[in-house]
FIKOLZA-1660 file (N, C-alpha, C; in steps of 0.1 Angstrom, whole numbers, plus 5000, padded with zeros to 4 digits):
% residues 189
   i   px   py   pz ch aa at
   1 2052 7779 8222  A  G  N
   1 2052 7783 8208  A  G CA
   1 2067 7784 8203  A  G  C
   2 2075 7791 8211  A  N  N
   2 2089 7793 8207  A  N CA
   2 2097 7780 8205  A  N  C
   3 2093 7769 8212  A  F  N
   3 2099 7756 8211  A  F CA
   3 2092 7748 8200  A  F  C
   4 2079 7748 8200  A  L  N
   4 2072 7739 8191  A  L CA
   4 2071 7743 8177  A  L  C
   5 2069 7756 8174  A  I  N
   5 2067 7761 8161  A  I CA
   5 2079 7758 8152  A  I  C
   6 2091 7761 8156  A  P  N
   6 2102 7757 8147  A  P CA
   6 2103 7741 8144  A  P  C
   7 2100 7733 8154  A  L  N
   7 2100 7719 8152  A  L CA
   7 2089 7715 8142  A  L  C
   8 2077 7721 8144  A  H  N
   8 2065 7717 8135  A  H CA
   8 2067 7722 8121  A  H  C
   9 2073 7733 8119  A  V  N
   9 2074 7738 8105  A  V CA
   9 2087 7734 8098  A  V  C
  10 2096 7728 8106  A  G  N
  10 2109 7723 8100  A  G CA
  10 2119 7734 8098  A  G  C
  11 2121 7742 8108  A  T  N
  11 2132 7752 8107  A  T CA
  11 2140 7752 8119  A  T  C
  12 2151 7759 8119  A  H  N
  12 2161 7759 8130  A  H CA
  12 2157 7768 8141  A  H  C
  13 2150 7779 8138  A  D  N
  13 2147 7789 8148  A  D CA
  13 2135 7798 8144  A  D  C
  14 2131 7806 8152  A  M  N
  14 2120 7816 8149  A  M CA
  14 2125 7825 8138  A  M  C
  15 2116 7832 8131  A  A  N
  15 2119 7841 8120  A  A CA
  15 2128 7853 8125  A  A  C
  16 2124 7858 8137  A  F  N
  16 2132 7870 8142  A  F CA
  16 2137 7867 8156  A  F  C
  17 2149 7861 8157  A  P  N
  17 2154 7857 8170  A  P CA
  17 2156 7869 8180  A  P  C
  18 2160 7880 8174  A  V  N
  18 2162 7892 8183  A  V CA
  18 2149 7897 8188  A  V  C
  19 2138 7897 8179  A  L  N
  19 2125 7901 8183  A  L CA
  19 2120 7892 8194  A  L  C
  20 2123 7879 8192  A  N  N
  20 2119 7869 8202  A  N CA
  20 2125 7872 8216  A  N  C
  21 2138 7875 8216  A  A  N
  21 2145 7878 8228  A  A CA
  21 2139 7891 8234  A  A  C
  22 2137 7901 8226  A  A  N
  22 2131 7914 8230  A  A CA
  22 2117 7912 8237  A  A  C
  23 2109 7903 8230  A  S  N
  23 2096 7900 8236  A  S CA
  23 2097 7894 8250  A  S  C
  24 2106 7885 8251  A  F  N
  24 2108 7878 8264  A  F CA
  24 2112 7889 8275  A  F  C
  25 2122 7897 8272  A  W  N
  25 2127 7906 8282  A  W CA
  25 2117 7917 8285  A  W  C
  26 2110 7922 8275  A  V  N
  26 2099 7932 8278  A  V CA
  26 2088 7925 8286  A  V  C
  27 2085 7913 8284  A  F  N
  27 2075 7906 8292  A  F CA
  27 2080 7905 8307  A  F  C
  28 2093 7901 8308  A  L  N
  28 2099 7900 8322  A  L CA
  28 2099 7913 8329  A  L  C
  29 2103 7924 8322  A  L  N
  29 2102 7937 8328  A  L CA
  29 2088 7941 8332  A  L  C
  30 2078 7938 8323  A  G  N
  30 2064 7941 8326  A  G CA
  30 2060 7933 8339  A  G  C
  31 2064 7921 8340  A  G  N
  31 2060 7913 8351  A  G CA
  31 2066 7918 8364  A  G  C
  32 2079 7922 8364  A  L  N
  32 2085 7928 8375  A  L CA
  32 2079 7941 8380  A  L  C
  33 2075 7949 8370  A  I  N
  33 2068 7962 8373  A  I CA
  33 2055 7959 8379  A  I  C
  34 2047 7949 8374  A  A  N
  34 2034 7946 8379  A  A CA
  34 2035 7942 8393  A  A  C
  35 2045 7933 8397  A  V  N
  35 2046 7928 8410  A  V CA
  35 2050 7940 8419  A  V  C
  36 2059 7949 8414  A  T  N
  36 2062 7961 8422  A  T CA
  36 2050 7970 8425  A  T  C
  37 2041 7971 8415  A  G  N
  37 2029 7979 8416  A  G CA
  37 2020 7973 8426  A  G  C
  38 2021 7960 8429  A  L  N
  38 2012 7954 8439  A  L CA
  38 2017 7955 8453  A  L  C
  39 2030 7957 8454  A  V  N
  39 2036 7957 8468  A  V CA
  39 2042 7971 8472  A  V  C
  40 2042 7981 8463  A  I  N
  40 2048 7994 8466  A  I CA
  40 2039 8001 8476  A  I  C
  41 2045 8007 8486  A  P  N
  41 2036 8015 8496  A  P CA
  41 2032 8028 8489  A  P  C
  42 2020 8033 8494  A  D  N
  42 2015 8046 8490  A  D CA
  42 2024 8057 8494  A  D  C
  43 2028 8066 8485  A  P  N
  43 2037 8077 8489  A  P CA
  43 2032 8086 8500  A  P  C
  44 2019 8089 8499  A  G  N
  44 2012 8098 8509  A  G CA
  44 2012 8092 8523  A  G  C
  45 2007 8080 8524  A  S  N
  45 2005 8074 8537  A  S CA
  45 2016 8065 8542  A  S  C
  46 2024 8059 8532  A  G  N
  46 2034 8049 8535  A  G CA
  46 2028 8036 8538  A  G  C
  47 2015 8035 8537  A  A  N
  47 2008 8022 8540  A  A CA
  47 2009 8013 8527  A  A  C
  48 2008 8000 8530  A  F  N
  48 2008 7991 8518  A  F CA
  48 1993 7990 8513  A  F  C
  49 1992 7996 8501  A  N  N
  49 1979 7996 8494  A  N CA
  49 1981 7993 8479  A  N  C
  50 1979 7980 8476  A  P  N
  50 1981 7977 8461  A  P CA
  50 1971 7984 8453  A  P  C
  51 1973 7984 8440  A  A  N
  51 1965 7991 8430  A  A CA
  51 1950 7986 8432  A  A  C
  52 1941 7996 8433  A  A  N
  52 1927 7992 8437  A  A CA
  52 1917 7992 8426  A  A  C
  53 1921 7993 8414  A  A  N
  53 1911 7993 8403  A  A CA
  53 1907 7980 8398  A  A  C
  54 1913 7969 8403  A  G  N
  54 1909 7956 8398  A  G CA
  54 1915 7952 8384  A  G  C
  55 1912 7940 8380  A  W  N
  55 1918 7935 8367  A  W CA
  55 1912 7942 8355  A  W  C
  56 1900 7948 8356  A  T  N
  56 1894 7955 8345  A  T CA
  56 1899 7969 8344  A  T  C
  57 1904 7975 8355  A  M  N
  57 1910 7988 8355  A  M CA
  57 1900 7999 8350  A  M  C
  58 1887 7997 8354  A  Y  N
  58 1876 8006 8350  A  Y CA
  58 1879 8020 8354  A  Y  C
  59 1877 8029 8344  A  A  N
  59 1877 8044 8347  A  A CA
  59 1863 8047 8353  A  A  C
  60 1862 8057 8361  A  P  N
  60 1872 8067 8365  A  P CA
  60 1881 8062 8377  A  P  C
  61 1878 8050 8383  A  L  N
  61 1886 8046 8395  A  L CA
  61 1901 8045 8391  A  L  C
  62 1904 8040 8379  A  S  N
  62 1918 8039 8376  A  S CA
  62 1924 8052 8370  A  S  C
  63 1916 8061 8366  A  A  N
  63 1921 8073 8359  A  A CA
  63 1923 8084 8369  A  A  C
  64 1917 8083 8381  A  V  N
  64 1919 8094 8391  A  V CA
  64 1928 8089 8402  A  V  C
  65 1940 8094 8403  A  P  N
  65 1950 8088 8413  A  P CA
  65 1945 8088 8428  A  P  C
  66 1937 8098 8432  A  W  N
  66 1933 8098 8446  A  W CA
  66 1919 8091 8448  A  W  C
  67 1914 8084 8438  A  S  N
  67 1901 8078 8440  A  S CA
  67 1900 8067 8450  A  S  C
  68 1912 8060 8453  A  A  N
  68 1912 8049 8463  A  A CA
  68 1926 8048 8468  A  A  C
  69 1928 8042 8480  A  P  N
  69 1941 8039 8484  A  P CA
  69 1948 8030 8475  A  P  C
  70 1960 8033 8471  A  G  N
  70 1968 8024 8462  A  G CA
  70 1967 8028 8448  A  G  C
  71 1959 8038 8445  A  N  N
  71 1957 8042 8431  A  N CA
  71 1967 8053 8427  A  N  C
  72 1977 8056 8435  A  T  N
  72 1987 8066 8432  A  T CA
  72 1998 8058 8424  A  T  C
  73 2009 8055 8430  A  T  N
  73 2020 8049 8424  A  T CA
  73 2017 8035 8420  A  T  C
  74 2010 8027 8428  A  G  N
  74 2007 8013 8425  A  G CA
  74 2000 8011 8412  A  G  C
  75 1990 8020 8410  A  M  N
  75 1981 8019 8398  A  M CA
  75 1990 8023 8385  A  M  C
  76 1998 8033 8387  A  T  N
  76 2007 8037 8376  A  T CA
  76 2016 8026 8372  A  T  C
  77 2021 8018 8381  A  F  N
  77 2030 8007 8379  A  F CA
  77 2023 7996 8372  A  F  C
  78 2011 7993 8376  A  V  N
  78 2003 7982 8370  A  V CA
  78 1999 7986 8356  A  V  C
  79 1995 7998 8353  A  L  N
  79 1992 8002 8340  A  L CA
  79 2004 8002 8331  A  L  C
  80 2016 8006 8336  A  S  N
  80 2028 8005 8328  A  S CA
  80 2031 7991 8325  A  S  C
  81 2029 7982 8334  A  A  N
  81 2032 7968 8332  A  A CA
  81 2023 7962 8322  A  A  C
  82 2010 7966 8322  A  A  N
  82 2001 7961 8312  A  A CA
  82 2004 7965 8298  A  A  C
  83 2009 7978 8297  A  I  N
  83 2014 7983 8284  A  I CA
  83 2026 7974 8279  A  I  C
  84 2035 7972 8288  A  L  N
  84 2047 7964 8284  A  L CA
  84 2044 7950 8280  A  L  C
  85 2035 7944 8288  A  V  N
  85 2031 7930 8285  A  V CA
  85 2024 7929 8272  A  V  C
  86 2015 7940 8269  A  G  N
  86 2008 7940 8256  A  G CA
  86 2018 7941 8244  A  G  C
  87 2028 7950 8246  A  F  N
  87 2038 7951 8235  A  F CA
  87 2046 7938 8233  A  F  C
  88 2049 7931 8244  A  S  N
  88 2055 7919 8243  A  S CA
  88 2047 7908 8235  A  S  C
  89 2034 7908 8238  A  S  N
  89 2025 7899 8231  A  S CA
  89 2024 7903 8216  A  S  C
  90 2024 7915 8213  A  I  N
  90 2024 7919 8199  A  I CA
  90 2036 7914 8192  A  I  C
  91 2048 7916 8198  A  M  N
  91 2061 7912 8192  A  M CA
  91 2061 7897 8190  A  M  C
  92 2056 7889 8200  A  G  N
  92 2055 7875 8199  A  G CA
  92 2046 7870 8188  A  G  C
  93 2034 7877 8186  A  A  N
  93 2025 7874 8176  A  A CA
  93 2031 7876 8162  A  A  C
  94 2038 7887 8160  A  V  N
  94 2044 7890 8147  A  V CA
  94 2054 7879 8144  A  V  C
  95 2062 7874 8154  A  N  N
  95 2072 7864 8152  A  N CA
  95 2066 7851 8149  A  N  C
  96 2055 7847 8156  A  Y  N
  96 2048 7834 8153  A  Y CA
  96 2043 7834 8139  A  Y  C
  97 2035 7845 8135  A  L  N
  97 2029 7845 8122  A  L CA
  97 2040 7844 8111  A  L  C
  98 2050 7852 8113  A  T  N
  98 2061 7852 8102  A  T CA
  98 2067 7839 8101  A  T  C
  99 2070 7832 8112  A  T  N
  99 2077 7819 8112  A  T CA
  99 2068 7809 8105  A  T  C
 100 2055 7808 8109  A  I  N
 100 2046 7798 8104  A  I CA
 100 2044 7801 8089  A  I  C
 101 2042 7813 8085  A  L  N
 101 2039 7816 8071  A  L CA
 101 2051 7815 8061  A  L  C
 102 2063 7819 8066  A  T  N
 102 2074 7820 8057  A  T CA
 102 2085 7810 8059  A  T  C
 103 2086 7802 8069  A  M  N
 103 2097 7794 8072  A  M CA
 103 2094 7779 8072  A  M  C
 104 2082 7775 8066  A  R  N
 104 2079 7761 8065  A  R CA
 104 2088 7753 8056  A  R  C
 105 2090 7741 8059  A  A  N
 105 2099 7732 8051  A  A CA
 105 2093 7731 8037  A  A  C
 106 2101 7728 8027  A  P  N
 106 2096 7727 8013  A  P CA
 106 2086 7715 8013  A  P  C
 107 2074 7718 8007  A  G  N
 107 2064 7708 8006  A  G CA
 107 2054 7708 8017  A  G  C
 108 2057 7715 8028  A  L  N
 108 2048 7715 8040  A  L CA
 108 2038 7726 8038  A  L  C
 109 2026 7723 8034  A  T  N
 109 2016 7733 8032  A  T CA
 109 2009 7736 8045  A  T  C
 110 2001 7746 8045  A  M  N
 110 1994 7750 8058  A  M CA
 110 1985 7739 8062  A  M  C
 111 1979 7732 8053  A  W  N
 111 1969 7721 8056  A  W CA
 111 1976 7709 8062  A  W  C
 112 1989 7708 8061  A  R  N
 112 1996 7696 8067  A  R CA
 112 2002 7700 8081  A  R  C
 113 2001 7712 8086  A  L  N
 113 2006 7716 8099  A  L CA
 113 1999 7709 8110  A  L  C
 114 2005 7706 8121  A  P  N
 114 1998 7700 8133  A  P CA
 114 1988 7710 8138  A  P  C
 115 1978 7704 8145  A  L  N
 115 1968 7712 8151  A  L CA
 115 1973 7722 8161  A  L  C
 116 1983 7719 8168  A  T  N
 116 1989 7728 8178  A  T CA
 116 1994 7740 8171  A  T  C
 117 2001 7739 8160  A  T  N
 117 2006 7750 8153  A  T CA
 117 1995 7759 8147  A  T  C
 118 1984 7752 8143  A  W  N
 118 1973 7760 8138  A  W CA
 118 1967 7768 8149  A  W  C
 119 1966 7762 8161  A  A  N
 119 1960 7769 8173  A  A CA
 119 1969 7781 8176  A  A  C
 120 1982 7780 8175  A  Q  N
 120 1991 7791 8178  A  Q CA
 120 1990 7802 8167  A  Q  C
 121 1988 7797 8155  A  F  N
 121 1986 7806 8143  A  F CA
 121 1974 7815 8145  A  F  C
 122 1963 7809 8148  A  I  N
 122 1950 7816 8150  A  I CA
 122 1951 7825 8163  A  I  C
 123 1957 7820 8173  A  T  N
 123 1959 7828 8185  A  T CA
 123 1968 7841 8182  A  T  C
 124 1978 7839 8174  A  A  N
 124 1987 7851 8171  A  A CA
 124 1979 7861 8163  A  A  C
 125 1970 7856 8154  A  I  N
 125 1962 7866 8146  A  I CA
 125 1953 7874 8156  A  I  C
 126 1946 7867 8165  A  L  N
 126 1938 7873 8175  A  L CA
 126 1946 7883 8183  A  L  C
 127 1958 7879 8187  A  Q  N
 127 1966 7889 8195  A  Q CA
 127 1970 7901 8187  A  Q  C
 128 1973 7899 8174  A  L  N
 128 1977 7910 8166  A  L CA
 128 1966 7920 8163  A  L  C
 129 1953 7915 8163  A  L  N
 129 1942 7923 8160  A  L CA
 129 1937 7930 8173  A  L  C
 130 1937 7924 8184  A  A  N
 130 1931 7929 8196  A  A CA
 130 1940 7936 8206  A  A  C
 131 1953 7932 8207  A  T  N
 131 1962 7938 8217  A  T CA
 131 1965 7952 8214  A  T  C
 132 1968 7956 8202  A  P  N
 132 1971 7970 8199  A  P CA
 132 1960 7980 8204  A  P  C
 133 1947 7975 8203  A  V  N
 133 1936 7984 8207  A  V CA
 133 1937 7986 8222  A  V  C
 134 1939 7975 8230  A  L  N
 134 1941 7976 8244  A  L CA
 134 1953 7985 8248  A  L  C
 135 1964 7983 8241  A  A  N
 135 1976 7991 8243  A  A CA
 135 1973 8006 8242  A  A  C
 136 1966 8009 8231  A  G  N
 136 1962 8023 8229  A  G CA
 136 1954 8028 8240  A  G  C
 137 1944 8020 8244  A  A  N
 137 1935 8025 8255  A  A CA
 137 1943 8026 8268  A  A  C
 138 1953 8017 8271  A  L  N
 138 1961 8019 8283  A  L CA
 138 1969 8031 8282  A  L  C
 139 1975 8035 8271  A  I  N
 139 1982 8047 8269  A  I CA
 139 1973 8059 8272  A  I  C
 140 1961 8059 8266  A  M  N
 140 1952 8070 8269  A  M CA
 140 1948 8071 8283  A  M  C
 141 1947 8060 8290  A  L  N
 141 1944 8060 8305  A  L CA
 141 1956 8066 8312  A  L  C
 142 1968 8062 8308  A  M  N
 142 1980 8068 8315  A  M CA
 142 1980 8083 8312  A  M  C
 143 1976 8088 8301  A  C  N
 143 1976 8102 8298  A  C CA
 143 1965 8109 8307  A  C  C
 144 1954 8102 8309  A  D  N
 144 1944 8108 8318  A  D CA
 144 1950 8109 8332  A  D  C
 145 1958 8100 8337  A  R  N
 145 1963 8100 8350  A  R CA
 145 1975 8110 8351  A  R  C
 146 1983 8110 8341  A  M  N
 146 1996 8118 8343  A  M CA
 146 1996 8131 8336  A  M  C
 147 1989 8133 8325  A  L  N
 147 1990 8145 8317  A  L CA
 147 1977 8154 8317  A  L  C
 148 1967 8149 8324  A  G  N
 148 1955 8157 8326  A  G CA
 148 1945 8157 8314  A  G  C
 149 1947 8147 8305  A  T  N
 149 1937 8146 8295  A  T CA
 149 1924 8140 8301  A  T  C
 150 1914 8139 8292  A  S  N
 150 1901 8134 8298  A  S CA
 150 1895 8125 8287  A  S  C
 151 1902 8114 8283  A  F  N
 151 1896 8105 8274  A  F CA
 151 1885 8097 8281  A  F  C
 152 1887 8093 8294  A  F  N
 152 1878 8084 8301  A  F CA
 152 1871 8091 8313  A  F  C
 153 1874 8104 8315  A  L  N
 153 1868 8112 8326  A  L CA
 153 1857 8121 8322  A  L  C
 154 1845 8118 8327  A  P  N
 154 1834 8127 8323  A  P CA
 154 1835 8141 8330  A  P  C
 155 1829 8151 8324  A  G  N
 155 1829 8164 8330  A  G CA
 155 1821 8164 8343  A  G  C
 156 1824 8173 8352  A  G  N
 156 1816 8175 8365  A  G CA
 156 1818 8163 8374  A  G  C
 157 1829 8156 8373  A  L  N
 157 1831 8144 8382  A  L CA
 157 1837 8149 8395  A  L  C
 158 1832 8144 8406  A  D  N
 158 1836 8147 8420  A  D CA
 158 1840 8133 8426  A  D  C
 159 1853 8132 8430  A  V  N
 159 1858 8120 8436  A  V CA
 159 1863 8123 8450  A  V  C
 160 1858 8117 8460  A  S  N
 160 1862 8119 8474  A  S CA
 160 1861 8133 8478  A  S  C
 161 1851 8140 8474  A  G  N
 161 1849 8154 8477  A  G CA
 161 1858 8164 8470  A  G  C
 162 1865 8159 8460  A  K  N
 162 1875 8168 8453  A  K CA
 162 1870 8167 8438  A  K  C
 163 1868 8179 8432  A  A  N
 163 1864 8180 8418  A  A CA
 163 1876 8175 8409  A  A  C
 164 1872 8168 8399  A  V  N
 164 1882 8163 8389  A  V CA
 164 1880 8173 8377  A  V  C
 165 1891 8179 8373  A  E  N
 165 1891 8188 8361  A  E CA
 165 1891 8179 8349  A  E  C
 166 1880 8178 8342  A  A  N
 166 1879 8170 8330  A  A CA
 166 1869 8177 8321  A  A  C
 167 1870 8175 8308  A  S  N
 167 1862 8182 8298  A  S CA
 167 1852 8173 8291  A  S  C
 168 1848 8162 8297  A  G  N
 168 1838 8154 8291  A  G CA
 168 1842 8142 8283  A  G  C
 169 1851 8134 8289  A  G  N
 169 1854 8121 8283  A  G CA
 169 1843 8111 8286  A  G  C
 170 1845 8099 8282  A  S  N
 170 1835 8089 8284  A  S CA
 170 1840 8077 8292  A  S  C
 171 1834 8074 8303  A  V  N
 171 1837 8062 8311  A  V CA
 171 1834 8050 8303  A  V  C
 172 1823 8050 8295  A  L  N
 172 1819 8039 8287  A  L CA
 172 1828 8035 8276  A  L  C
 173 1836 8046 8271  A  L  N
 173 1846 8043 8261  A  L CA
 173 1856 8033 8266  A  L  C
 174 1861 8034 8278  A  W  N
 174 1871 8025 8284  A  W CA
 174 1865 8011 8283  A  W  C
 175 1852 8009 8288  A  Q  N
 175 1846 7996 8288  A  Q CA
 175 1845 7990 8274  A  Q  C
 176 1841 7998 8264  A  H  N
 176 1840 7993 8251  A  H CA
 176 1854 7988 8245  A  H  C
 177 1864 7996 8247  A  I  N
 177 1877 7993 8242  A  I CA
 177 1883 7981 8250  A  I  C
 178 1881 7981 8263  A  F  N
 178 1886 7970 8271  A  F CA
 178 1880 7957 8267  A  F  C
 179 1867 7956 8265  A  W  N
 179 1860 7944 8261  A  W CA
 179 1862 7940 8246  A  W  C
 180 1866 7950 8238  A  F  N
 180 1870 7947 8224  A  F CA
 180 1883 7938 8225  A  F  C
 181 1891 7940 8235  A  Y  N
 181 1903 7931 8237  A  Y CA
 181 1899 7919 8245  A  Y  C
 182 1892 7921 8255  A  S  N
 182 1890 7910 8265  A  S CA
 182 1881 7899 8260  A  S  C
 183 1872 7901 8251  A  H  N
 183 1864 7890 8245  A  H CA
 183 1873 7881 8237  A  H  C
 184 1881 7886 8228  A  P  N
 184 1891 7877 8221  A  P CA
 184 1901 7871 8230  A  P  C
 185 1904 7878 8241  A  A  N
 185 1914 7872 8250  A  A CA
 185 1909 7859 8256  A  A  C
 186 1896 7857 8257  A  V  N
 186 1891 7844 8261  A  V CA
 186 1896 7833 8252  A  V  C
 187 1896 7836 8239  A  Y  N
 187 1900 7826 8229  A  Y CA
 187 1915 7825 8228  A  Y  C
 188 1922 7837 8231  A  I  N
 188 1936 7837 8231  A  I CA
 188 1941 7827 8242  A  I  C
 189 1935 7828 8254  A  L  N
 189 1939 7820 8265  A  L CA
 189 1936 7806 8263  A  L  C
% end
């Protein structure tokens, strides 16, 4: 998109070059943190246990640090990485939409744009609508893990013989928010 959109709309660069660079570097940082989260040893045991909640990060498995081996530091790293990659995606979507809508060459209407640019335009709209919802949910999940909130932790939860202090959050809330993002993500990909 960063290469093709300026060529297709007839401009020299993206609308926000600094935002474009920030998006790249935040994505790179998120990727490095994600890889670190998959290879960092558990602080308690020192054993190699990657984050154990899977790609869906379903609560309460991802919200309770002692729920599985690897869900201490590794899961925190993976959640942090997902937040950063989400913000990178939002920044890129804003840049794509602004470039396509405001920097077209004179006489180049939306209906004359190549199909590839249209696909990137629609994808950016989907990213801008769905990714902030997931980012908010990931931040709420991090708050459950680190600050003791209970957005996704139901009351009376017992994990590995240890009671979880929670005041009645909803496990199903995470699934609804996650799939609000993940269904459009199929079309984004």
